N, CA, C and O atoms as a MOPAC input file, in Angstrom:
PM7 MOZYME 1SCF
protein

 N    -28.31900 1     4.62500 1    -7.28700 1
 C    -28.78000 1     3.82300 1    -7.23700 1
 C    -27.57700 1     2.65100 1    -7.56900 1
 O    -26.48900 1     2.87100 1    -8.10200 1
 N    -28.07000 1     1.43100 1    -7.12200 1
 C    -27.25800 1     0.07300 1    -7.32600 1
 C    -27.72000 1    -0.34800 1    -8.53600 1
 O    -28.89300 1    -0.60000 1    -8.26200 1
 N    -27.56200 1    -0.61900 1    -9.82600 1
 C    -27.44700 1    -1.04400 1   -10.80900 1
 C    -27.92900 1    -3.05900 1   -10.87000 1
 O    -27.40500 1    -3.81900 1   -10.05500 1
 N    -28.73300 1    -3.47800 1   -11.71600 1
 C    -28.86400 1    -4.77500 1   -11.71500 1
 C    -28.17600 1    -5.21800 1   -13.25700 1
 O    -27.91000 1    -4.51200 1   -14.22900 1
 N    -28.06700 1    -6.22600 1   -13.10200 1
 C    -27.72900 1    -6.58200 1   -14.37700 1
 C    -28.72400 1    -6.77600 1   -15.23900 1
 O    -29.88700 1    -6.86600 1   -14.84500 1
 N    -28.32900 1    -6.87800 1   -16.73100 1
 C    -29.66100 1    -7.37200 1   -17.39300 1
 C    -30.23100 1    -8.18200 1   -17.15700 1
 O    -31.43400 1    -7.94900 1   -17.28200 1
 N    -29.93600 1    -9.39000 1   -16.75600 1
 C    -30.53200 1   -10.92100 1   -16.68700 1
 C    -31.19900 1   -10.73400 1   -15.45100 1
 O    -32.23100 1   -11.38500 1   -15.28700 1
 N    -30.87800 1   -10.09400 1   -14.69000 1
 C    -31.28100 1    -9.72900 1   -13.27400 1
 C    -32.87500 1    -8.69400 1   -13.35200 1
 O    -33.97000 1    -8.88200 1   -12.82100 1
 N    -32.36300 1    -7.57600 1   -14.26900 1
 C    -33.75700 1    -6.74500 1   -14.36800 1
 C    -34.65000 1    -7.51300 1   -15.19200 1
 O    -35.84300 1    -7.23400 1   -15.07700 1
 N    -34.34800 1    -8.36100 1   -15.94800 1
 C    -35.22600 1    -9.20800 1   -16.75700 1
 C    -36.31600 1   -10.09300 1   -16.29000 1
 O    -37.49100 1   -10.04400 1   -16.65600 1
 N    -35.70100 1   -11.04100 1   -15.30100 1
 C    -35.98600 1   -11.73200 1   -14.21600 1
 C    -36.83500 1   -11.33400 1   -13.45500 1
 O    -37.90800 1   -11.93700 1   -13.43700 1
 N    -36.64900 1   -10.31200 1   -12.67700 1
 C    -37.54100 1    -9.13400 1   -11.78000 1
 C    -38.53200 1    -8.95200 1   -12.52500 1
 O    -39.67700 1    -9.23700 1   -12.17500 1
 N    -38.16100 1    -8.33900 1   -13.90900 1
 C    -39.96800 1    -7.63500 1   -14.33500 1
 C    -40.69300 1    -8.65700 1   -14.75600 1
 O    -41.89200 1    -8.52000 1   -14.99700 1
 N    -39.83800 1   -10.20000 1   -14.94300 1
 C    -40.76900 1   -11.33900 1   -15.36900 1
 C    -41.96900 1   -11.55000 1   -13.87500 1
 O    -43.17100 1   -11.81400 1   -13.89000 1
 N    -41.16500 1   -11.33800 1   -12.87200 1
 C    -42.27000 1   -11.61900 1   -11.82100 1
 C    -42.75000 1   -10.74900 1   -11.23900 1
 O    -43.36900 1   -10.88200 1   -10.18300 1
 N    -42.50900 1    -9.50100 1   -11.94100 1
 C    -43.58500 1    -8.35300 1   -11.04700 1
 C    -44.88100 1    -8.80400 1   -12.29500 1
 O    -46.05500 1    -8.98400 1   -11.96800 1
 N    -44.40600 1    -8.92000 1   -13.62700 1
 C    -45.30200 1    -8.58400 1   -14.69900 1
 C    -46.29700 1   -10.02700 1   -14.47800 1
 O    -47.44900 1   -10.07500 1   -14.90900 1
 N    -45.70200 1   -11.06100 1   -13.80800 1
 C    -46.37300 1   -12.54400 1   -13.68200 1
 C    -47.51700 1   -12.43900 1   -12.75000 1
 O    -48.43100 1   -13.26200 1   -12.81200 1
 N    -47.52100 1   -11.13500 1   -11.59200 1
 C    -48.47300 1   -10.44600 1   -10.61700 1
 C    -48.54000 1   -11.83200 1    -9.72800 1
 O    -49.62800 1   -12.07400 1    -9.20600 1
 N    -47.87300 1   -12.40400 1    -9.59700 1
 C    -48.40400 1   -13.88400 1    -8.76900 1
 C    -46.88300 1   -14.49100 1    -8.21700 1
 O    -45.82500 1   -14.09000 1    -8.70300 1
 N    -46.95800 1   -15.63500 1    -7.00100 1
 C    -45.79500 1   -15.66700 1    -6.76000 1
 C    -45.46400 1   -16.88500 1    -7.89600 1
 O    -46.45800 1   -17.43900 1    -8.36800 1
 N    -44.44500 1   -17.23200 1    -8.25500 1
 C    -44.09900 1   -18.38900 1    -9.39300 1
 C    -42.20100 1   -18.79600 1    -9.24400 1
 O    -41.27500 1   -18.21900 1    -8.67600 1
 N    -42.26700 1   -19.66400 1    -9.81200 1
 C    -41.21400 1   -20.58000 1   -10.01100 1
 C    -40.90500 1   -20.48900 1   -11.33500 1
 O    -41.47800 1   -20.17600 1   -12.37800 1
 N    -39.33400 1   -21.02500 1   -10.82300 1
 C    -38.34100 1   -20.92700 1   -11.92000 1
 C    -38.72500 1   -21.86500 1   -13.12000 1
 O    -38.15100 1   -21.57500 1   -14.16900 1
 N    -39.47100 1   -22.79300 1   -13.16400 1
 C    -39.33000 1   -23.14800 1   -14.90000 1
 C    -40.61600 1   -22.54400 1   -15.52400 1
 O    -40.75200 1   -22.66300 1   -16.74100 1
 N    -41.50600 1   -21.94800 1   -14.85100 1
 C    -42.70100 1   -20.74300 1   -15.25500 1
 C    -41.93400 1   -19.41100 1   -15.60400 1
 O    -42.25800 1   -18.74600 1   -16.58700 1
 N    -40.80700 1   -19.01100 1   -14.68300 1
 C    -40.22400 1   -17.46700 1   -15.11800 1
 C    -39.30900 1   -17.98300 1   -16.31500 1
 O    -39.38300 1   -17.31900 1   -17.34900 1
 N    -38.69700 1   -18.77100 1   -16.30900 1
 C    -37.83500 1   -19.57400 1   -17.71300 1
 C    -38.42900 1   -19.37200 1   -18.82700 1
 O    -38.05200 1   -18.46200 1   -19.56600 1
 N    -39.56200 1   -20.25700 1   -19.18200 1
 C    -40.80100 1   -20.22300 1   -19.97300 1
 C    -41.13500 1   -18.69100 1   -20.48600 1
 O    -41.19900 1   -18.51600 1   -21.70300 1
 N    -41.31800 1   -17.75400 1   -19.73700 1
 C    -41.81500 1   -16.68500 1   -19.87800 1
 C    -40.65000 1   -15.93600 1   -20.57300 1
 O    -40.90300 1   -15.22600 1   -21.54700 1
 N    -39.44600 1   -16.05900 1   -20.13500 1
 C    -38.50700 1   -14.92000 1   -20.56500 1
 C    -38.00900 1   -15.51700 1   -21.84500 1
 O    -37.36300 1   -14.84800 1   -22.65100 1
 N    -38.32500 1   -16.83900 1   -22.03900 1
 C    -37.96500 1   -17.09000 1   -23.39200 1
 C    -38.87700 1   -16.88500 1   -24.20400 1
 O    -38.44400 1   -16.66200 1   -25.33500 1
 N    -40.18500 1   -16.86000 1   -24.09100 1
 C    -40.91900 1   -16.16400 1   -25.00900 1
 C    -41.32700 1   -14.76100 1   -25.19700 1
 O    -41.86000 1   -14.16500 1   -26.13300 1
 N    -40.87800 1   -14.37800 1   -23.91000 1
 C    -40.55100 1   -12.67800 1   -24.46100 1
 C    -39.33300 1   -12.35500 1   -25.26500 1
 O    -39.48700 1   -11.68700 1   -26.28800 1
 N    -38.15200 1   -12.75100 1   -24.91900 1
 C    -37.16100 1   -12.27700 1   -26.08100 1
 C    -36.59200 1   -13.40700 1   -26.94100 1
 O    -35.45000 1   -13.63700 1   -27.33900 1
 N    -37.63800 1   -13.97100 1   -27.08000 1
 C    -37.43100 1   -15.24600 1   -28.18600 1
 C    -35.77100 1   -15.66500 1   -28.11700 1
 O    -35.11200 1   -15.69100 1   -29.15700 1
 N    -35.30200 1   -15.91600 1   -27.09800 1
 C    -33.92800 1   -17.00200 1   -26.85200 1
 C    -34.21000 1   -17.54000 1   -25.84200 1
 O    -35.01100 1   -17.20900 1   -24.96900 1
 N    -33.25700 1   -18.78600 1   -25.96500 1
 C    -32.79000 1   -19.72100 1   -24.83600 1
 C    -32.55100 1   -19.50700 1   -23.66500 1
 O    -31.68300 1   -18.63700 1   -23.59800 1
 N    -32.83600 1   -19.81300 1   -22.78800 1
 C    -32.53100 1   -19.44700 1   -21.42600 1
 C    -32.22600 1   -20.66300 1   -20.49500 1
 O    -33.03700 1   -21.18900 1   -19.73200 1
 N    -31.05800 1   -20.98600 1   -20.66300 1
 C    -30.96300 1   -22.16900 1   -19.33900 1
 C    -31.25000 1   -22.18500 1   -18.08200 1
 O    -31.21400 1   -21.07200 1   -17.55600 1
 N    -31.61800 1   -23.35400 1   -17.18000 1
 C    -31.46500 1   -23.22400 1   -16.04400 1
 C    -30.93600 1   -22.24100 1   -15.35400 1
 O    -31.60500 1   -21.30300 1   -14.92000 1
 N    -29.70400 1   -22.36800 1   -15.19600 1
 C    -28.29000 1   -21.40400 1   -14.86300 1
 C    -28.80600 1   -19.97900 1   -14.81300 1
 O    -28.99100 1   -19.31100 1   -13.79500 1
 N    -28.99900 1   -19.63600 1   -16.00900 1
 C    -29.47500 1   -18.22000 1   -16.83000 1
 C    -30.52900 1   -17.59800 1   -15.90700 1
 O    -30.38000 1   -16.42400 1   -15.56600 1
 N    -31.65800 1   -18.35500 1   -15.44800 1
 C    -32.63800 1   -18.06000 1   -14.31500 1
 C    -32.36400 1   -18.21200 1   -12.61800 1
 O    -32.87500 1   -17.52800 1   -11.73000 1
 N    -31.61100 1   -19.07900 1   -12.51000 1
 C    -31.30700 1   -19.35800 1   -10.96600 1
 C    -30.31700 1   -18.64200 1   -10.65600 1
 O    -30.33500 1   -18.46800 1    -9.43700 1
 N    -29.32900 1   -18.05900 1   -11.21000 1
 C    -28.47600 1   -17.39900 1   -10.78100 1
 C    -28.89700 1   -15.69700 1   -10.42500 1
 O    -28.77600 1   -14.96300 1    -9.44400 1
 N    -29.37400 1   -15.58200 1   -11.62300 1
 C    -30.07400 1   -13.86900 1   -11.04800 1
 C    -31.14600 1   -14.06300 1    -9.80400 1
 O    -31.22000 1   -13.36500 1    -8.79300 1
 N    -31.96600 1   -15.21700 1   -10.16300 1
 C    -33.09400 1   -14.90200 1    -9.15000 1
 C    -32.22600 1   -15.31700 1    -7.34000 1
 O    -32.68700 1   -14.83000 1    -6.30800 1
 N    -31.18100 1   -16.10600 1    -7.34100 1
 C    -30.03700 1   -15.86200 1    -6.31700 1
 C    -29.78700 1   -14.92400 1    -5.74400 1
 O    -29.80700 1   -14.68100 1    -4.53700 1
 N    -29.40900 1   -14.04500 1    -7.02300 1
 C    -28.71800 1   -12.68500 1    -6.71700 1
 C    -29.70500 1   -11.78700 1    -6.10100 1
 O    -29.62100 1   -11.27600 1    -4.98500 1
 N    -30.73800 1   -11.64200 1    -7.04100 1
 C    -32.06800 1   -10.65300 1    -6.66600 1
 C    -32.35700 1   -10.97800 1    -5.17200 1
 O    -32.32900 1    -9.99400 1    -4.43300 1
 N    -32.63100 1   -12.17800 1    -4.59200 1
 C    -32.77400 1   -12.48300 1    -3.55000 1
 C    -31.89900 1   -11.75500 1    -2.30000 1
 O    -32.14700 1   -10.96900 1    -1.38600 1
 N    -30.91000 1   -12.37600 1    -2.73200 1
 C    -29.53800 1   -11.38100 1    -1.79600 1
 C    -29.63800 1   -10.40500 1    -1.33100 1
 O    -29.38400 1   -10.15500 1    -0.15200 1
 N    -30.22100 1    -9.27000 1    -2.55900 1
 C    -30.09600 1    -8.12300 1    -2.85600 1
 C    -31.27200 1    -7.46300 1    -2.12200 1
 O    -31.49400 1    -6.27100 1    -1.90700 1
 N    -32.00600 1    -8.63400 1    -1.77500 1
 C    -33.85300 1    -8.01300 1    -0.85800 1
 C    -34.50900 1    -7.89500 1    -1.79200 1
 O    -35.66300 1    -7.74700 1    -1.38900 1
 N    -34.45800 1    -7.85600 1    -3.36400 1
 C    -35.47100 1    -8.04400 1    -4.26100 1
 C    -36.57200 1    -8.85400 1    -4.29700 1
 O    -37.71100 1    -8.43500 1    -4.49900 1
 N    -36.30200 1    -9.90300 1    -4.12400 1
 C    -37.33800 1   -11.06100 1    -4.14700 1
 C    -37.14300 1   -11.74700 1    -2.67800 1
 O    -36.15200 1   -11.50200 1    -1.98900 1
 N    -38.16200 1   -12.61100 1    -2.27500 1
 C    -38.39600 1   -13.49200 1    -1.49900 1
 C    -38.77000 1   -14.49100 1    -1.95600 1
 O    -39.39000 1   -14.47200 1    -3.02000 1
 N    -38.45800 1   -15.88300 1    -1.17100 1
 C    -38.91500 1   -17.51600 1    -1.79700 1
 C    -39.22500 1   -17.94800 1    -0.62200 1
 O    -39.05200 1   -17.40400 1     0.46900 1
 N    -39.76800 1   -19.11000 1    -0.92200 1
 C    -40.38300 1   -20.18700 1    -0.05700 1
 C    -40.68500 1   -21.49000 1    -0.68800 1
 O    -40.55900 1   -21.58100 1    -1.90900 1
 N    -40.99900 1   -22.32300 1    -0.11800 1
 C    -40.29600 1   -23.89300 1    -0.69200 1
 C    -41.91100 1   -24.21100 1    -0.41000 1
 O    -42.32900 1   -23.77100 1     0.66200 1
 N    -42.87600 1   -24.93400 1    -1.26000 1
 C    -44.11900 1   -25.19900 1    -1.53200 1
 C    -43.70000 1   -26.65000 1    -0.95500 1
 O    -42.57300 1   -27.13900 1    -0.88100 1
 N    -45.16400 1   -27.28300 1    -0.50200 1
 C    -45.30100 1   -28.52500 1    -0.03400 1
 C    -44.83700 1   -29.25500 1    -1.33500 1
 O    -45.09500 1   -28.82100 1    -2.45800 1
 N    -44.00700 1   -30.60300 1    -1.05000 1
 C    -43.68500 1   -31.65400 1    -2.26800 1
 C    -45.19200 1   -31.94800 1    -2.74300 1
 O    -46.19800 1   -31.75000 1    -2.06200 1
 N    -45.14200 1   -32.48000 1    -4.10100 1
 C    -45.82200 1   -32.92400 1    -4.84000 1
 C    -45.61900 1   -34.27400 1    -5.50900 1
 O    -44.57600 1   -34.39900 1    -6.15100 1
 N    -46.33800 1   -35.15700 1    -5.46400 1
 C    -46.07000 1   -36.19600 1    -6.30100 1
 C    -45.67200 1   -36.34200 1    -7.69700 1
 O    -45.12200 1   -37.29900 1    -8.24300 1
 N    -46.10800 1   -35.04200 1    -8.25100 1
 C    -45.78300 1   -35.19500 1    -9.94300 1
 C    -44.17600 1   -34.77100 1    -9.78800 1
 O    -43.53800 1   -34.82200 1   -10.84000 1
 N    -43.60500 1   -34.44300 1    -8.83900 1
 C    -42.58600 1   -33.90400 1    -8.88900 1
 C    -40.96600 1   -34.65000 1    -7.96600 1
 O    -39.82800 1   -34.34200 1    -7.61200 1
 N    -41.99700 1   -35.82800 1    -7.96900 1
 C    -41.17800 1   -37.34500 1    -7.20600 1
 C    -41.08500 1   -36.56100 1    -6.09200 1
 O    -39.96900 1   -36.91400 1    -5.70900 1
 N    -41.41400 1   -35.83700 1    -5.38100 1
 C    -41.90000 1   -35.53600 1    -3.76800 1
 C    -40.89500 1   -34.29100 1    -3.78000 1
 O    -40.67100 1   -33.74700 1    -2.69900 1
 N    -40.34400 1   -33.86000 1    -4.81100 1
 C    -39.62500 1   -32.37200 1    -4.63000 1
 C    -40.87400 1   -31.38500 1    -4.56100 1
 O    -42.05500 1   -31.51700 1    -4.88200 1
 N    -39.98400 1   -30.13000 1    -3.89800 1
 C    -40.91900 1   -28.87200 1    -3.64800 1
 C    -40.51900 1   -28.17600 1    -4.51700 1
 O    -39.34500 1   -28.38800 1    -4.81900 1
 N    -41.24000 1   -27.08400 1    -5.29300 1
 C    -41.09400 1   -26.22900 1    -5.93200 1
 C    -40.70400 1   -24.98500 1    -4.94300 1
 O    -41.15000 1   -24.93900 1    -3.79700 1
 N    -39.80900 1   -23.94700 1    -5.49400 1
 C    -39.23200 1   -22.62700 1    -4.97700 1
 C    -39.91300 1   -21.37500 1    -5.40900 1
 O    -39.62700 1   -20.75900 1    -6.43600 1
 N    -40.96000 1   -21.00000 1    -4.43500 1
 C    -41.69000 1   -19.88800 1    -5.22600 1
 C    -40.85200 1   -18.63900 1    -4.78700 1
 O    -40.10700 1   -18.61400 1    -3.80700 1
 N    -41.10800 1   -17.49300 1    -5.75300 1
 C    -40.78500 1   -16.48900 1    -5.82200 1
 C    -41.73200 1   -15.35100 1    -6.00700 1
 O    -42.55900 1   -15.33500 1    -6.91900 1
 N    -41.59600 1   -14.38500 1    -5.11100 1
 C    -42.18300 1   -12.73700 1    -4.79400 1
 C    -41.48600 1   -11.66100 1    -4.76500 1
 O    -40.50000 1   -11.47800 1    -4.05100 1
 N    -42.06900 1   -10.71700 1    -5.71700 1
 C    -41.02400 1    -9.12700 1    -5.50000 1
 C    -41.47400 1    -8.88900 1    -4.15300 1
 O    -42.53200 1    -9.19300 1    -3.60300 1
 N    -40.34000 1    -8.21400 1    -3.69000 1
 C    -40.46600 1    -7.12700 1    -2.50500 1
 C    -40.34300 1    -5.64300 1    -3.04300 1
 O    -39.89600 1    -5.02300 1    -4.00800 1
 N    -41.09400 1    -5.41500 1    -1.68600 1
 C    -41.03300 1    -3.54300 1    -2.06200 1
 C    -39.69200 1    -2.98200 1    -2.74800 1
 O    -39.60100 1    -2.13500 1    -3.63700 1
 N    -38.70400 1    -3.67200 1    -2.10500 1
 C    -37.42500 1    -3.03800 1    -2.73900 1
 C    -37.26300 1    -3.54000 1    -4.25500 1
 O    -36.74700 1    -2.94800 1    -5.20300 1
 N    -37.67600 1    -4.42400 1    -4.21700 1
 C    -37.57700 1    -4.96100 1    -5.69300 1
 C    -38.22700 1    -4.18300 1    -6.36500 1
 O    -37.56300 1    -3.75800 1    -7.31000 1
 N    -39.45400 1    -3.70900 1    -6.30300 1
 C    -40.36900 1    -2.78800 1    -7.40500 1
 C    -39.83500 1    -1.36400 1    -7.17100 1
 O    -40.09000 1    -0.49100 1    -8.00100 1
 N    -39.19400 1    -1.12800 1    -6.21000 1
 C    -38.51500 1     0.22000 1    -6.54700 1
 C    -37.33400 1     0.16400 1    -7.39100 1
 O    -36.85400 1     1.16300 1    -7.92600 1
 N    -36.86100 1    -1.03000 1    -7.50700 1
 C    -35.46200 1    -0.80900 1    -8.14500 1
 C    -36.31800 1    -0.93100 1    -9.78500 1
 O    -36.20200 1     0.01800 1   -10.56100 1
 N    -36.75600 1    -1.57900 1    -9.99600 1
 C    -38.23300 1    -1.72300 1   -11.04600 1
 C    -38.25900 1    -0.06000 1   -11.29800 1
 O    -37.63900 1     0.29900 1   -12.29900 1
 N    -38.70700 1     0.67300 1   -10.74900 1
 C    -39.20600 1     1.81700 1   -10.94700 1
 C    -37.85200 1     2.92300 1   -11.29300 1
 O    -38.00300 1     3.93200 1   -11.98000 1
 N    -36.74000 1     2.57700 1   -10.77300 1
 C    -35.55100 1     3.28000 1   -10.66400 1
 C    -35.31200 1     3.07600 1   -12.31000 1
 O    -35.10500 1     4.01700 1   -13.07700 1
 N    -35.36100 1     2.06200 1   -12.59400 1
 C    -34.75800 1     1.41000 1   -13.86300 1
 C    -35.62300 1     2.36500 1   -14.80200 1
 O    -35.05700 1     3.15000 1   -15.56300 1
 N    -36.66500 1     2.29900 1   -14.74500 1
 C    -37.83200 1     2.87200 1   -15.72800 1
 C    -37.52800 1     4.47100 1   -15.91200 1
 O    -37.41200 1     4.95000 1   -17.04000 1
 N    -37.41400 1     5.20800 1   -14.81100 1
 C    -37.14700 1     6.70600 1   -14.69700 1
 C    -35.60200 1     6.82900 1   -15.51800 1
 O    -35.49600 1     7.81500 1   -16.24700 1
 N    -34.46700 1     5.93700 1   -15.44500 1
 C    -33.72700 1     5.96800 1   -16.17500 1
 C    -33.45700 1     5.79200 1   -17.67700 1
 O    -32.73200 1     6.49200 1   -18.38300 1
 N    -34.47900 1     4.27700 1   -18.16700 1
 C    -34.71100 1     4.28000 1   -19.28400 1
 C    -35.57900 1     5.43800 1   -20.17300 1
 O    -35.41000 1     5.80500 1   -21.33600 1
 N    -36.48500 1     5.82700 1   -19.25300 1
 C    -37.44600 1     7.39500 1   -19.75200 1
 C    -36.45400 1     7.98500 1   -20.50300 1
 O    -36.47100 1     8.02200 1   -21.73300 1
 N    -35.17700 1     8.66800 1   -19.47000 1
 C    -34.50100 1     9.72800 1   -19.64100 1
 C    -33.71900 1     9.71800 1   -20.84400 1
 O    -33.56600 1    10.61800 1   -21.66900 1
 N    -33.05400 1     8.07900 1   -20.79800 1
 C    -32.19300 1     8.44300 1   -22.05000 1
 C    -32.97700 1     8.14500 1   -23.48500 1
 O    -32.47800 1     8.52200 1   -24.54500 1
 N    -34.46700 1     7.31300 1   -23.42500 1
 C    -35.01200 1     7.35600 1   -24.36200 1
 C    -35.86600 1     8.69800 1   -24.92900 1
 O    -36.31300 1     8.99600 1   -26.03700 1
 N    -35.86700 1     9.18900 1   -23.94300 1
 C    -36.56300 1    10.78600 1   -24.43300 1
 C    -36.25200 1    11.46600 1   -25.72100 1
 O    -35.15600 1    11.83900 1   -26.14200 1
 N    -37.01400 1    11.52300 1   -26.07200 1
 C    -36.32500 1    12.69500 1   -27.63200 1
 C    -35.93600 1    11.84100 1   -28.58900 1
 O    -35.68100 1    12.25400 1   -29.72000 1
 N    -35.84700 1    10.61100 1   -28.27300 1
 C    -35.02100 1     9.89900 1   -29.38600 1
 C    -36.39400 1     9.03500 1   -30.50300 1
 O    -37.42500 1     8.48600 1   -30.11200 1
 N    -36.07200 1     9.14200 1   -31.41200 1
 C    -37.08200 1     9.27200 1   -32.52700 1
 C    -37.15500 1     7.82300 1   -32.91500 1
 O    -36.12000 1     7.20700 1   -32.66100 1
 N    -38.16700 1     7.09200 1   -33.49200 1
 C    -38.26100 1     5.70100 1   -34.11700 1
 C    -37.35600 1     5.50100 1   -34.65000 1
 O    -37.10100 1     6.12900 1   -35.67800 1
 N    -36.26500 1     4.25900 1   -34.00700 1
 C    -35.10200 1     4.04100 1   -34.66900 1
 C    -35.26100 1     2.87500 1   -35.97700 1
 O    -34.38900 1     2.48300 1   -36.75100 1
 N    -36.72100 1     2.49600 1   -35.89300 1
 C    -36.67300 1     1.33700 1   -36.78400 1
 C    -36.58100 1     1.84500 1   -38.07200 1
 O    -36.54500 1     0.89700 1   -38.85500 1
 N    -36.52900 1     2.87800 1   -38.62700 1
 C    -36.30300 1     3.54200 1   -40.10200 1
 C    -34.64900 1     3.93500 1   -40.02000 1
 O    -33.91000 1     4.17300 1   -40.97400 1
 N    -34.42100 1     3.92800 1   -39.05500 1
 C    -32.85400 1     4.71200 1   -39.08200 1
 C    -31.74400 1     3.74500 1   -39.44200 1
 O    -31.71000 1     2.57700 1   -39.05400 1
 N    -30.68300 1     4.42600 1   -40.34900 1
 C    -29.68700 1     3.40200 1   -41.17500 1
 C    -28.38900 1     4.05400 1   -41.00300 1
 O    -28.27500 1     5.22200 1   -41.37500 1
 N    -27.32600 1     3.39300 1   -40.44600 1
 C    -25.86100 1     4.04700 1   -40.28900 1
 C    -25.52300 1     4.43900 1   -41.99700 1
 O    -26.02300 1     3.89300 1   -42.98000 1
 N    -24.65800 1     5.40200 1   -41.97300 1
 C    -24.06600 1     6.19400 1   -43.00500 1
 C    -22.88400 1     4.92200 1   -43.47500 1
 O    -22.08500 1     5.13000 1   -44.38800 1

């Protein structure tokens, strides 16, 4: 299995979770809401480009709209290869977290 970077993983998971074709601004907003952190435009579009190059996503340009000054939005959708990557990641995390107690009450010595 080829691993994804954490930003790639979170972007891919966001697109899967949204269950529809979506575009960068909405992906960025969702990532910020879920992580509680600021995501710059570059921190979203770099992983999107990488995921598309890896075959995990496909994209297309929609028709331009007047609201965007005639610019088209690029929509992304997850591929079967992307979904398979998420399945693999889920299995790896499950194996690592198996038999680990709730860490919320743990303290270091």
